[in-house]
N, CA, C and O atoms as a GROMACS GRO file, in nm:
protein
  428
    1MET      N    1  -3.042  -5.076  -1.079
    1MET     CA    2  -2.916  -5.006  -1.095
    1MET      C    3  -2.815  -5.060  -0.996
    1MET      O    4  -2.849  -5.090  -0.881
    2ASP      N    5  -2.691  -5.073  -1.040
    2ASP     CA    6  -2.587  -5.118  -0.948
    2ASP      C    7  -2.520  -4.998  -0.881
    2ASP      O    8  -2.551  -4.883  -0.913
    3GLU      N    9  -2.429  -5.027  -0.788
    3GLU     CA   10  -2.367  -4.920  -0.709
    3GLU      C   11  -2.286  -4.822  -0.794
    3GLU      O   12  -2.289  -4.702  -0.768
    4THR      N   13  -2.215  -4.871  -0.894
    4THR     CA   14  -2.129  -4.783  -0.973
    4THR      C   15  -2.211  -4.683  -1.051
    4THR      O   16  -2.169  -4.568  -1.066
    5SER      N   17  -2.324  -4.721  -1.102
    5SER     CA   18  -2.403  -4.627  -1.181
    5SER      C   19  -2.468  -4.522  -1.092
    5SER      O   20  -2.499  -4.413  -1.139
    6GLN      N   21  -2.491  -4.552  -0.963
    6GLN     CA   22  -2.550  -4.454  -0.873
    6GLN      C   23  -2.449  -4.346  -0.833
    6GLN      O   24  -2.487  -4.231  -0.810
    7ASN      N   25  -2.320  -4.381  -0.825
    7ASN     CA   26  -2.217  -4.286  -0.783
    7ASN      C   27  -2.171  -4.194  -0.896
    7ASN      O   28  -2.111  -4.090  -0.869
    8ILE      N   29  -2.198  -4.228  -1.017
    8ILE     CA   30  -2.152  -4.148  -1.130
    8ILE      C   31  -2.252  -4.036  -1.155
    8ILE      O   32  -2.371  -4.060  -1.175
    9GLN      N   33  -2.202  -3.915  -1.154
    9GLN     CA   34  -2.287  -3.801  -1.184
    9GLN      C   35  -2.252  -3.754  -1.324
    9GLN      O   36  -2.134  -3.748  -1.360
   10PRO      N   37  -2.352  -3.720  -1.403
   10PRO     CA   38  -2.322  -3.675  -1.539
   10PRO      C   39  -2.235  -3.549  -1.536
   10PRO      O   40  -2.271  -3.449  -1.474
   11GLY      N   41  -2.122  -3.556  -1.604
   11GLY     CA   42  -2.032  -3.441  -1.614
   11GLY      C   43  -1.956  -3.409  -1.488
   11GLY      O   44  -1.893  -3.303  -1.482
   12GLY      N   45  -1.958  -3.492  -1.387
   12GLY     CA   46  -1.893  -3.464  -1.259
   12GLY      C   47  -1.744  -3.444  -1.273
   12GLY      O   48  -1.690  -3.345  -1.224
   13ASN      N   49  -1.676  -3.537  -1.340
   13ASN     CA   50  -1.530  -3.525  -1.356
   13ASN      C   51  -1.494  -3.409  -1.448
   13ASN      O   52  -1.399  -3.336  -1.421
   14ALA      N   53  -1.568  -3.393  -1.553
   14ALA     CA   54  -1.539  -3.284  -1.646
   14ALA      C   55  -1.558  -3.150  -1.577
   14ALA      O   56  -1.479  -3.058  -1.596
   15GLU      N   57  -1.661  -3.138  -1.497
   15GLU     CA   58  -1.687  -3.013  -1.425
   15GLU      C   59  -1.576  -2.985  -1.324
   15GLU      O   60  -1.531  -2.871  -1.311
   16ARG      N   61  -1.531  -3.088  -1.255
   16ARG     CA   62  -1.423  -3.072  -1.158
   16ARG      C   63  -1.294  -3.029  -1.227
   16ARG      O   64  -1.224  -2.941  -1.178
   17ARG      N   65  -1.264  -3.090  -1.342
   17ARG     CA   66  -1.143  -3.052  -1.417
   17ARG      C   67  -1.153  -2.908  -1.467
   17ARG      O   68  -1.054  -2.834  -1.465
   18ARG      N   69  -1.270  -2.868  -1.511
   18ARG     CA   70  -1.290  -2.731  -1.559
   18ARG      C   71  -1.266  -2.631  -1.445
   18ARG      O   72  -1.202  -2.528  -1.466
   19LYS      N   73  -1.316  -2.660  -1.326
   19LYS     CA   74  -1.297  -2.571  -1.211
   19LYS      C   75  -1.151  -2.565  -1.170
   19LYS      O   76  -1.100  -2.459  -1.132
   20GLN      N   77  -1.083  -2.680  -1.176
   20GLN     CA   78  -0.940  -2.682  -1.142
   20GLN      C   79  -0.860  -2.598  -1.240
   20GLN      O   80  -0.773  -2.521  -1.200
   21ARG      N   81  -0.890  -2.612  -1.371
   21ARG     CA   82  -0.820  -2.532  -1.472
   21ARG      C   83  -0.847  -2.384  -1.452
   21ARG      O   84  -0.756  -2.301  -1.463
   22ALA      N   85  -0.970  -2.350  -1.422
   22ALA     CA   86  -1.004  -2.209  -1.400
   22ALA      C   87  -0.928  -2.154  -1.279
   22ALA      O   88  -0.880  -2.041  -1.284
   23ALA      N   89  -0.918  -2.232  -1.173
   23ALA     CA   90  -0.844  -2.188  -1.054
   23ALA      C   91  -0.696  -2.172  -1.085
   23ALA      O   92  -0.633  -2.077  -1.037
   24GLN      N   93  -0.639  -2.263  -1.164
   24GLN     CA   94  -0.498  -2.254  -1.202
   24GLN      C   95  -0.473  -2.130  -1.287
   24GLN      O   96  -0.373  -2.060  -1.268
   25HIS      N   97  -0.563  -2.102  -1.380
   25HIS     CA   98  -0.547  -1.984  -1.466
   25HIS      C   99  -0.558  -1.856  -1.383
   25HIS      O  100  -0.484  -1.760  -1.405
   26ALA      N  101  -0.651  -1.854  -1.289
   26ALA     CA  102  -0.667  -1.736  -1.204
   26ALA      C  103  -0.541  -1.713  -1.120
   26ALA      O  104  -0.497  -1.600  -1.104
   27ALA      N  105  -0.485  -1.820  -1.067
   27ALA     CA  106  -0.362  -1.809  -0.988
   27ALA      C  107  -0.247  -1.758  -1.074
   27ALA      O  108  -0.168  -1.675  -1.030
   28ALA      N  109  -0.237  -1.808  -1.197
   28ALA     CA  110  -0.132  -1.764  -1.287
   28ALA      C  111  -0.148  -1.616  -1.323
   28ALA      O  112  -0.050  -1.543  -1.332
   29ARG      N  113  -0.272  -1.572  -1.343
   29ARG     CA  114  -0.298  -1.430  -1.372
   29ARG      C  115  -0.257  -1.342  -1.254
   29ARG      O  116  -0.199  -1.236  -1.274
   30ARG      N  117  -0.288  -1.387  -1.132
   30ARG     CA  118  -0.249  -1.310  -1.013
   30ARG      C  119  -0.097  -1.302  -1.002
   30ARG      O  120  -0.042  -1.196  -0.971
   31ARG      N  121  -0.029  -1.414  -1.026
   31ARG     CA  122   0.118  -1.413  -1.020
   31ARG      C  123   0.177  -1.316  -1.121
   31ARG      O  124   0.265  -1.237  -1.088
   32ARG      N  125   0.128  -1.321  -1.245
   32ARG     CA  126   0.180  -1.231  -1.348
   32ARG      C  127   0.151  -1.085  -1.313
   32ARG      O  128   0.237  -0.999  -1.333
   33ARG      N  129   0.032  -1.057  -1.262
   33ARG     CA  130  -0.004  -0.920  -1.225
   33ARG      C  131   0.086  -0.870  -1.113
   33ARG      O  132   0.133  -0.756  -1.117
   34ASN      N  133   0.111  -0.954  -1.012
   34ASN     CA  134   0.197  -0.914  -0.901
   34ASN      C  135   0.341  -0.893  -0.947
   34ASN      O  136   0.406  -0.799  -0.902
   35GLN      N  137   0.390  -0.979  -1.036
   35GLN     CA  138   0.525  -0.962  -1.088
   35GLN      C  139   0.536  -0.832  -1.167
   35GLN      O  140   0.637  -0.761  -1.157
   36ARG      N  141   0.433  -0.801  -1.246
   36ARG     CA  142   0.432  -0.677  -1.324
   36ARG      C  143   0.432  -0.555  -1.231
   36ARG      O  144   0.501  -0.457  -1.257
   37ARG      N  145   0.354  -0.562  -1.124
   37ARG     CA  146   0.349  -0.451  -1.029
   37ARG      C  147   0.484  -0.430  -0.962
   37ARG      O  148   0.529  -0.317  -0.946
   38LEU      N  149   0.548  -0.540  -0.922
   38LEU     CA  150   0.679  -0.529  -0.858
   38LEU      C  151   0.782  -0.471  -0.954
   38LEU      O  152   0.863  -0.386  -0.916
   39ARG      N  153   0.778  -0.516  -1.078
   39ARG     CA  154   0.872  -0.466  -1.178
   39ARG      C  155   0.849  -0.318  -1.202
   39ARG      O  156   0.946  -0.241  -1.211
   40ASP      N  157   0.724  -0.276  -1.212
   40ASP     CA  158   0.693  -0.136  -1.236
   40ASP      C  159   0.733  -0.048  -1.118
   40ASP      O  160   0.781   0.064  -1.137
   41LYS      N  161   0.713  -0.098  -0.995
   41LYS     CA  162   0.747  -0.020  -0.876
   41LYS      C  163   0.898   0.002  -0.868
   41LYS      O  164   0.942   0.106  -0.819
   42ALA      N  165   0.976  -0.094  -0.915
   42ALA     CA  166   1.121  -0.084  -0.904
   42ALA      C  167   1.175   0.028  -0.993
   42ALA      O  168   1.282   0.082  -0.965
   43HIS      N  169   1.104   0.063  -1.099
   43HIS     CA  170   1.156   0.160  -1.195
   43HIS      C  171   1.092   0.298  -1.184
   43HIS      O  172   1.138   0.392  -1.249
   44GLN      N  173   0.988   0.312  -1.103
   44GLN     CA  174   0.920   0.439  -1.095
   44GLN      C  175   0.934   0.500  -0.955
   44GLN      O  176   0.911   0.433  -0.855
   45PRO      N  177   0.972   0.625  -0.950
   45PRO     CA  178   0.974   0.692  -0.819
   45PRO      C  179   0.831   0.717  -0.772
   45PRO      O  180   0.737   0.710  -0.851
   46HIS      N  181   0.817   0.745  -0.646
   46HIS     CA  182   0.685   0.770  -0.587
   46HIS      C  183   0.674   0.918  -0.549
   46HIS      O  184   0.688   0.952  -0.432
   47PRO      N  185   0.648   1.005  -0.645
   47PRO     CA  186   0.644   1.147  -0.613
   47PRO      C  187   0.524   1.186  -0.528
   47PRO      O  188   0.525   1.291  -0.464
   48LEU      N  189   0.421   1.104  -0.526
   48LEU     CA  190   0.300   1.138  -0.452
   48LEU      C  191   0.285   1.059  -0.323
   48LEU      O  192   0.176   1.056  -0.266
   49ARG      N  193   0.390   0.997  -0.277
   49ARG     CA  194   0.382   0.925  -0.149
   49ARG      C  195   0.365   1.026  -0.038
   49ARG      O  196   0.439   1.124  -0.027
   50LEU      N  197   0.264   1.002   0.044
   50LEU     CA  198   0.236   1.094   0.154
   50LEU      C  199   0.275   1.032   0.287
   50LEU      O  200   0.252   0.914   0.313
   51TYR      N  201   0.334   1.115   0.371
   51TYR     CA  202   0.364   1.075   0.508
   51TYR      C  203   0.259   1.140   0.597
   51TYR      O  204   0.252   1.263   0.607
   52ARG      N  205   0.178   1.058   0.661
   52ARG     CA  206   0.072   1.108   0.745
   52ARG      C  207   0.126   1.138   0.885
   52ARG      O  208   0.243   1.114   0.915
   53VAL      N  209   0.039   1.189   0.968
   53VAL     CA  210   0.080   1.239   1.100
   53VAL      C  211   0.151   1.130   1.183
   53VAL      O  212   0.254   1.157   1.244
   54GLY      N  213   0.097   1.011   1.185
   54GLY     CA  214   0.156   0.904   1.264
   54GLY      C  215   0.298   0.869   1.220
   54GLY      O  216   0.387   0.850   1.303
   55ARG      N  217   0.318   0.862   1.089
   55ARG     CA  218   0.451   0.830   1.037
   55ARG      C  219   0.549   0.944   1.063
   55ARG      O  220   0.666   0.921   1.094
   56LEU      N  221   0.501   1.067   1.049
   56LEU     CA  222   0.587   1.182   1.078
   56LEU      C  223   0.630   1.182   1.224
   56LEU      O  224   0.745   1.211   1.255
   57ALA      N  225   0.538   1.148   1.312
   57ALA     CA  226   0.571   1.141   1.455
   57ALA      C  227   0.680   1.037   1.480
   57ALA      O  228   0.770   1.060   1.561
   58GLU      N  229   0.673   0.924   1.410
   58GLU     CA  230   0.777   0.821   1.424
   58GLU      C  231   0.910   0.872   1.372
   58GLU      O  232   1.014   0.853   1.435
   59LEU      N  233   0.908   0.938   1.256
   59LEU     CA  234   1.033   0.987   1.196
   59LEU      C  235   1.103   1.089   1.284
   59LEU      O  236   1.226   1.086   1.296
   60PHE      N  237   1.026   1.179   1.345
   60PHE     CA  238   1.086   1.284   1.427
   60PHE      C  239   1.092   1.246   1.575
   60PHE      O  240   1.140   1.324   1.657
   61ASP      N  241   1.045   1.129   1.607
   61ASP     CA  242   1.047   1.078   1.744
   61ASP      C  243   0.978   1.173   1.842
   61ASP      O  244   1.031   1.209   1.946
   62VAL      N  245   0.858   1.212   1.802
   62VAL     CA  246   0.776   1.298   1.886
   62VAL      C  247   0.634   1.240   1.890
   62VAL      O  248   0.603   1.145   1.818
   63ASP      N  249   0.550   1.298   1.972
   63ASP     CA  250   0.412   1.255   1.981
   63ASP      C  251   0.332   1.312   1.862
   63ASP      O  252   0.371   1.412   1.802
   64ARG      N  253   0.222   1.245   1.831
   64ARG     CA  254   0.136   1.292   1.721
   64ARG      C  255   0.085   1.434   1.748
   64ARG      O  256   0.072   1.514   1.656
   65ALA      N  257   0.057   1.464   1.874
   65ALA     CA  258   0.008   1.598   1.909
   65ALA      C  259   0.112   1.705   1.873
   65ALA      O  260   0.076   1.817   1.837
   66THR      N  261   0.240   1.669   1.885
   66THR     CA  262   0.346   1.764   1.850
   66THR      C  263   0.343   1.793   1.701
   66THR      O  264   0.363   1.908   1.660
   67ILE      N  265   0.319   1.691   1.621
   67ILE     CA  266   0.310   1.712   1.476
   67ILE      C  267   0.195   1.807   1.445
   67ILE      O  268   0.210   1.898   1.363
   68TRP      N  269   0.081   1.786   1.510
   68TRP     CA  270  -0.033   1.876   1.488
   68TRP      C  271   0.001   2.018   1.532
   68TRP      O  272  -0.036   2.115   1.465
   69ARG      N  273   0.071   2.032   1.644
   69ARG     CA  274   0.110   2.163   1.694
   69ARG      C  275   0.207   2.232   1.597
   69ARG      O  276   0.192   2.350   1.568
   70TRP      N  277   0.305   2.157   1.547
   70TRP     CA  278   0.400   2.210   1.449
   70TRP      C  279   0.328   2.253   1.322
   70TRP      O  280   0.361   2.355   1.261
   71ARG      N  281   0.229   2.173   1.283
   71ARG     CA  282   0.153   2.205   1.162
   71ARG      C  283   0.077   2.336   1.182
   71ARG      O  284   0.078   2.422   1.094
   72LYS      N  285   0.012   2.350   1.296
   72LYS     CA  286  -0.069   2.468   1.325
   72LYS      C  287   0.018   2.594   1.337
   72LYS      O  288  -0.023   2.702   1.295
   73SER      N  289   0.137   2.579   1.396
   73SER     CA  290   0.224   2.694   1.418
   73SER      C  291   0.308   2.729   1.295
   73SER      O  292   0.376   2.831   1.294
   74GLY      N  293   0.304   2.646   1.192
   74GLY     CA  294   0.377   2.678   1.069
   74GLY      C  295   0.518   2.623   1.064
   74GLY      O  296   0.593   2.656   0.972
   75VAL      N  297   0.556   2.540   1.159
   75VAL     CA  298   0.690   2.480   1.157
   75VAL      C  299   0.700   2.383   1.039
   75VAL      O  300   0.803   2.377   0.972
   76LEU      N  301   0.595   2.309   1.016
   76LEU     CA  302   0.591   2.216   0.903
   76LEU      C  303   0.530   2.285   0.782
   76LEU      O  304   0.445   2.373   0.797
   77PRO      N  305   0.571   2.245   0.662
   77PRO     CA  306   0.508   2.302   0.542
   77PRO      C  307   0.362   2.260   0.533
   77PRO      O  308   0.317   2.172   0.605
   78LEU      N  309   0.290   2.324   0.444
   78LEU     CA  310   0.149   2.290   0.426
   78LEU      C  311   0.133   2.145   0.383
   78LEU      O  312   0.209   2.095   0.300
   79PHE      N  313   0.035   2.080   0.439
   79PHE     CA  314   0.007   1.941   0.402
   79PHE      C  315  -0.059   1.938   0.265
   79PHE      O  316  -0.135   2.029   0.229
   80VAL      N  317  -0.030   1.834   0.192
   80VAL     CA  318  -0.090   1.812   0.061
   80VAL      C  319  -0.206   1.716   0.081
   80VAL      O  320  -0.200   1.624   0.162
   81LYS      N  321  -0.313   1.739   0.006
   81LYS     CA  322  -0.430   1.651   0.016
   81LYS      C  323  -0.449   1.580  -0.117
   81LYS      O  324  -0.471   1.644  -0.220
   82ILE      N  325  -0.440   1.448  -0.114
   82ILE     CA  326  -0.459   1.367  -0.233
   82ILE      C  327  -0.564   1.262  -0.203
   82ILE      O  328  -0.546   1.178  -0.115
   83GLY      N  329  -0.673   1.268  -0.274
   83GLY     CA  330  -0.780   1.169  -0.254
   83GLY      C  331  -0.834   1.168  -0.114
   83GLY      O  332  -0.872   1.062  -0.063
   84GLY      N  333  -0.839   1.283  -0.050
   84GLY     CA  334  -0.892   1.292   0.085
   84GLY      C  335  -0.792   1.259   0.194
   84GLY      O  336  -0.826   1.263   0.313
   85ILE      N  337  -0.670   1.225   0.156
   85ILE     CA  338  -0.566   1.192   0.254
   85ILE      C  339  -0.468   1.308   0.261
   85ILE      O  340  -0.415   1.352   0.158
   86GLU      N  341  -0.443   1.356   0.381
   86GLU     CA  342  -0.352   1.469   0.400
   86GLU      C  343  -0.219   1.422   0.456
   86GLU      O  344  -0.213   1.331   0.539
   87GLY      N  345  -0.113   1.484   0.410
   87GLY     CA  346   0.019   1.451   0.461
   87GLY      C  347   0.125   1.532   0.390
   87GLY      O  348   0.095   1.618   0.307
   88LEU      N  349   0.249   1.504   0.423
   88LEU     CA  350   0.362   1.568   0.357
   88LEU      C  351   0.415   1.475   0.250
   88LEU      O  352   0.417   1.353   0.267
   89THR      N  353   0.458   1.533   0.139
   89THR     CA  354   0.515   1.450   0.032
   89THR      C  355   0.653   1.402   0.074
   89THR      O  356   0.713   1.452   0.170
   90GLU      N  357   0.702   1.305   0.002
   90GLU     CA  358   0.833   1.249   0.032
   90GLU      C  359   0.942   1.356   0.019
   90GLU      O  360   1.037   1.359   0.097
   91GLN      N  361   0.927   1.443  -0.080
   91GLN     CA  362   1.026   1.549  -0.100
   91GLN      C  363   1.026   1.648   0.017
   91GLN      O  364   1.132   1.692   0.061
   92GLN      N  365   0.907   1.682   0.067
   92GLN     CA  366   0.899   1.773   0.182
   92GLN      C  367   0.965   1.711   0.305
   92GLN      O  368   1.036   1.779   0.379
   93VAL      N  369   0.941   1.582   0.326
   93VAL     CA  370   0.999   1.514   0.442
   93VAL      C  371   1.150   1.507   0.429
   93VAL      O  372   1.222   1.526   0.528
   94GLN      N  373   1.200   1.480   0.308
   94GLN     CA  374   1.345   1.475   0.289
   94GLN      C  375   1.409   1.610   0.322
   94GLN      O  376   1.515   1.614   0.385
   95LYS      N  377   1.346   1.718   0.281
   95LYS     CA  378   1.399   1.851   0.312
   95LYS      C  379   1.402   1.874   0.463
   95LYS      O  380   1.499   1.928   0.517
   96LEU      N  381   1.295   1.833   0.531
   96LEU     CA  382   1.291   1.849   0.676
   96LEU      C  383   1.397   1.766   0.746
   96LEU      O  384   1.460   1.812   0.842
   97LEU      N  385   1.418   1.645   0.697
   97LEU     CA  386   1.516   1.556   0.760
   97LEU      C  387   1.660   1.602   0.732
   97LEU      O  388   1.750   1.572   0.810
   98GLU      N  389   1.680   1.675   0.622
   98GLU     CA  390   1.814   1.727   0.594
   98GLU      C  391   1.851   1.835   0.695
   98GLU      O  392   1.968   1.853   0.728
   99GLN      N  393   1.748   1.907   0.744
   99GLN     CA  394   1.773   2.003   0.851
   99GLN      C  395   1.805   1.923   0.976
   99GLN      O  396   1.774   1.804   0.985
  100ARG      N  397   1.864   1.987   1.071
  100ARG     CA  398   1.886   1.918   1.198
  100ARG      C  399   1.752   1.898   1.264
  100ARG      O  400   1.670   1.990   1.265
  101PRO      N  401   1.725   1.779   1.320
  101PRO     CA  402   1.596   1.757   1.388
  101PRO      C  403   1.571   1.857   1.499
  101PRO      O  404   1.455   1.886   1.530
  102GLN      N  405   1.678   1.911   1.562
  102GLN     CA  406   1.660   2.009   1.668
  102GLN      C  407   1.602   2.138   1.611
  102GLN      O  408   1.525   2.207   1.678
  103ASP      N  409   1.638   2.171   1.486
  103ASP     CA  410   1.587   2.293   1.424
  103ASP      C  411   1.435   2.285   1.409
  103ASP      O  412   1.365   2.384   1.429
  104VAL      N  413   1.385   2.169   1.374
  104VAL     CA  414   1.241   2.152   1.358
  104VAL      C  415   1.174   2.154   1.495
  104VAL      O  416   1.064   2.208   1.509
  105GLY      N  417   1.237   2.095   1.595
  105GLY     CA  418   1.176   2.085   1.727
  105GLY      C  419   1.183   2.211   1.810
  105GLY      O  420   1.118   2.218   1.915
  106ASP      N  421   1.260   2.311   1.769
  106ASP     CA  422   1.275   2.431   1.850
  106ASP      C  423   1.151   2.520   1.850
  106ASP      O  424   1.130   2.596   1.945
  107ALA      N  425   1.071   2.511   1.749
  107ALA     CA  426   0.955   2.602   1.737
  107ALA      C  427   0.847   2.571   1.835
  107ALA      O  428   0.744   2.638   1.837
   0.00000   0.00000   0.00000
């Protein structure tokens, strides 16, 4: 056998081309799926978006412990639990932010 026949593997190039095509198709599917998700997000409101304790603390510029204290004392509305995650809905947070932040912090 000469050198060229030893380097040739049966179906090597065809297999490589098949894998490349499969990778290209997978990438195209991911792109289309991501574009569809972005398009759908732009048109749908997020009524179930939850603001957890850490994010609430950032919004009100207080410590996380203060959020827990406000929650326990009834200053904040009841937290909603979705899929094991507790927090305030976007609508609840908007109502709180419409109030003066001092009103929430006085309790």
